C-alpha positions as CSV (number, residue, x, y, z in Angstrom):
1,M,149.4,72.4,79.8
2,D,148.6,74.5,76.6
3,M,151.3,76.4,74.9
4,P,150.9,80.2,75.4
5,Q,149.4,81.7,72.3
6,E,149.1,85.2,70.7
7,V,146.1,86.6,68.8
8,E,146.5,89.1,66.0
9,L,144.6,92.4,66.2
10,N,142.3,93.1,63.2
11,F,142.4,96.9,63.2
12,F,140.1,97.2,60.2
13,Y,137.4,95.3,62.0
14,L,138.0,97.4,65.1
15,H,137.8,100.8,63.5
16,W,135.1,100.0,61.0
17,R,132.8,98.7,63.8
18,D,133.6,101.9,65.8
19,A,132.7,104.1,62.9
20,Q,129.4,102.4,62.4
21,K,128.5,102.6,66.0
22,L,129.6,106.2,66.3
23,A,127.6,107.2,63.2
24,D,124.5,105.5,64.7
25,W,124.9,107.4,68.0
26,S,125.4,110.7,66.2
27,E,122.3,110.2,64.0
28,N,120.1,109.4,67.0
29,E,121.6,111.9,69.5
30,K,119.4,114.9,70.3
31,T,122.0,116.8,72.3
32,K,125.3,118.5,71.3
33,L,127.0,115.2,71.8
34,R,126.0,114.4,68.2
35,S,129.0,116.5,67.1
36,L,131.4,114.5,69.3
37,Y,130.2,111.2,67.8
38,A,130.3,112.7,64.2
39,R,133.9,113.9,64.7
40,H,135.0,110.5,65.9
41,T,133.2,108.8,63.0
42,I,135.5,110.7,60.6
43,L,138.6,109.6,62.6
44,S,137.5,105.9,62.7
45,C,136.6,105.8,59.0
46,V,140.0,107.0,58.0
47,F,141.7,104.7,60.5
48,A,139.6,101.8,59.0
49,V,140.7,102.5,55.4
50,E,144.3,102.8,56.6
51,A,144.1,99.5,58.4
52,M,142.5,97.8,55.3
53,T,145.2,99.2,53.0
54,N,148.1,98.2,55.3
55,K,146.6,94.6,55.4
56,I,146.5,94.6,51.6
57,Y,150.2,95.4,51.5
58,S,151.0,92.9,54.1
59,D,149.1,90.0,52.3
60,F,149.4,90.9,48.6
61,Y,152.5,93.1,48.0
62,L,154.3,91.6,45.0
63,L,157.3,93.8,44.2
64,P,160.7,92.3,45.2
65,A,162.0,95.5,46.6
66,G,160.7,98.9,47.7
67,R,158.6,98.0,50.7
68,K,160.3,100.6,52.9
69,S,159.4,103.2,50.3
70,V,155.8,102.1,50.3
71,D,155.7,102.4,54.1
72,R,156.7,106.1,53.8
73,L,153.7,106.9,51.5
74,S,150.8,108.9,52.8
75,I,147.5,107.1,53.3
76,R,146.1,108.6,50.1
77,E,149.1,107.5,48.2
78,K,148.9,104.0,49.7
79,V,145.3,103.6,48.8
80,F,145.9,104.7,45.2
81,A,149.1,102.6,44.7
82,A,147.8,99.4,46.3
83,P,146.2,97.9,43.2
84,L,149.3,98.9,41.2
85,V,151.8,96.9,43.3
86,C,149.6,94.2,45.0
87,G,147.7,91.2,43.7
88,R,147.8,87.4,43.8
89,D,150.2,86.5,41.0
90,K,150.6,89.9,39.4
91,P,149.5,93.5,40.3
92,I,145.9,94.4,39.5
93,G,147.2,97.1,37.2
94,R,144.3,99.5,37.4
95,T,143.3,101.8,40.3
96,F,141.1,104.6,41.5
97,D,140.3,107.6,39.4
98,Q,141.5,110.4,41.7
99,S,139.2,112.9,40.0
100,K,136.0,111.0,40.8
101,E,134.1,109.5,43.7
102,P,134.7,107.9,46.1
103,F,138.4,108.8,46.0
104,Q,137.7,112.6,46.0
105,S,135.6,112.6,49.1
106,F,137.9,110.2,50.9
107,S,140.9,112.4,50.0
108,E,139.2,115.3,51.8
109,L,138.3,113.1,54.8
110,V,142.0,112.5,55.2
111,D,142.6,116.3,55.2
112,I,139.9,116.6,57.8
113,R,141.4,113.8,59.9
114,N,144.8,115.4,59.7
115,W,143.4,118.8,60.7
116,L,141.7,117.3,63.7
117,V,144.5,115.1,65.0
118,H,147.4,117.6,64.3
119,P,145.8,120.7,65.8
120,K,147.6,124.0,65.6
121,G,147.3,127.1,67.7
122,G,145.8,130.2,66.3
123,T,142.8,128.5,64.7
124,Y,139.8,130.8,64.7
125,L,136.1,130.3,63.8
126,P,133.4,132.9,63.0
127,A,131.6,133.9,66.2
128,R,129.4,136.5,67.8
129,R,129.9,138.2,71.1
130,F,126.8,139.5,72.8
131,F,126.5,142.5,75.2
132,G,126.7,141.5,78.8
133,G,128.1,138.3,80.0
134,I,127.6,135.1,81.9
135,Y,128.2,134.7,85.6
136,I,129.9,131.6,86.8
137,A,128.0,129.9,89.5
138,D,129.4,130.2,93.1
139,T,132.1,132.7,92.0
140,G,130.3,135.7,90.8
141,E,132.8,136.0,88.0
142,E,131.5,137.4,84.7
143,V,132.8,136.0,81.4
144,P,131.9,137.1,77.9
145,W,128.9,135.5,76.1
146,V,130.3,134.2,72.8
147,E,128.6,131.9,70.3
148,T,130.2,130.4,67.2
149,D,128.4,131.1,63.9
150,F,127.7,128.6,61.2
151,G,130.9,129.1,59.2
152,P,133.0,127.7,56.4
153,V,132.8,124.2,55.0
154,W,135.3,121.9,53.5
155,P,135.2,122.5,49.7
156,H,134.3,119.1,48.4
157,T,132.4,117.2,51.0
158,R,130.8,120.4,52.4
159,I,131.4,119.1,55.9
160,P,131.6,122.1,58.4
161,V,135.0,123.2,59.4
162,N,133.6,124.0,62.9
163,P,133.7,120.6,64.7
164,F,130.7,121.6,66.8
165,E,128.5,122.0,63.7
166,L,128.8,118.3,62.8
167,T,125.5,116.3,63.0
168,G,124.4,112.8,62.4
169,A,123.8,113.6,58.8
170,H,127.5,114.4,58.4
171,A,128.4,111.1,60.2
172,V,126.2,109.1,57.9
173,Q,127.7,110.9,54.8
174,V,131.2,110.0,56.0
175,L,130.3,106.4,56.7
176,E,128.8,106.0,53.2
177,C,131.7,107.6,51.4
178,T,134.0,105.2,53.3
179,R,131.8,102.2,52.5
180,Q,132.0,103.1,48.8
181,L,135.8,103.3,48.8
182,I,136.0,99.9,50.5
183,E,133.6,98.4,48.0
184,E,135.6,99.8,45.0
185,M,138.8,98.4,46.5
186,K,137.0,95.0,46.8
187,L,136.0,95.3,43.1
188,L,139.5,96.1,42.0
189,F,140.9,93.1,43.9
190,A,138.1,90.9,42.6
191,N,138.0,87.7,44.7
192,L,140.9,88.5,47.0
193,L,139.2,90.9,49.4
194,T,136.4,88.6,50.6
195,D,134.2,89.0,53.7
196,K,136.3,86.3,55.3
197,W,139.5,88.2,54.5
198,F,138.1,91.3,56.2
199,D,137.2,89.3,59.3
200,E,140.3,87.1,59.7
201,I,142.9,87.1,62.4
202,G,146.0,85.0,63.1
203,I,146.6,82.8,66.1
204,R,150.1,81.5,66.8
205,T,152.2,80.1,69.6
206,E,154.9,82.3,71.1
207,D,157.6,79.8,69.9
208,G,156.3,79.9,66.3
209,T,155.5,76.2,66.1
210,Y,151.8,76.7,65.4
211,K,149.8,79.2,63.4
212,E,146.2,79.3,62.3
213,T,143.9,81.8,60.6
214,V,140.4,82.2,62.1
215,T,137.7,84.9,62.1
216,V,137.2,87.6,64.7
217,Q,134.0,85.9,65.6
218,S,136.1,83.1,67.2
219,L,137.0,85.5,70.0
220,W,134.8,85.7,73.0
221,G,136.3,89.0,74.4
222,G,137.0,92.3,72.8
223,Y,135.4,92.0,69.4
224,T,131.8,91.3,70.2
225,P,130.5,94.3,72.3
226,E,127.3,93.8,74.2
227,P,124.3,96.0,73.3
228,D,124.5,99.2,75.3
229,N,123.4,102.8,75.3
230,P,125.7,105.7,74.2
231,P,127.5,107.4,77.1
232,R,126.0,110.6,78.4
């Protein structure tokens, strides 16, 4: 009888694939669902970078102490610091220019992600209220007719603050910004962050007697979604 085994989750692969699919849905969607897909593209992109960065620290962190301090850093701080404290034999020693792309746009995507996932009451958007109202079917109840206007944008990326204004173009913009950040991290780490590294997972027995590294393509379930249509 085979020994029970455990399979590692590759959260980067998971969230990056989600982001790509969501951006594709948003770009091709003709209804207002495009804003839903675009919003979740932003979330998945930031999650993917966070997963990549945490994996870098797990595999290549070199300092003898201070790991707990690193874990308390924000995602922006972790991304910036990773090449300064991680590497193969010694830290890379150079990192992102925070005043330039792609770090600037990614930094604002983190702000947008935080704004969306830590919502606060009392958030208002520009809107118009029309005379008259709308009657709710089967009740006869009249409610105001209010429409949100095209409103403010985030200062750097120019992504709309109003989540319902997001389109496929914004989703593609976010995906490209994230791709550029990943590519620059790969350049900083030279030959360490290979395609195989991004795809790998661990397999081990529960008693710790066996461990192997394979790619996510080895799994038959969970990581290889069948072609489908976006939900309606």
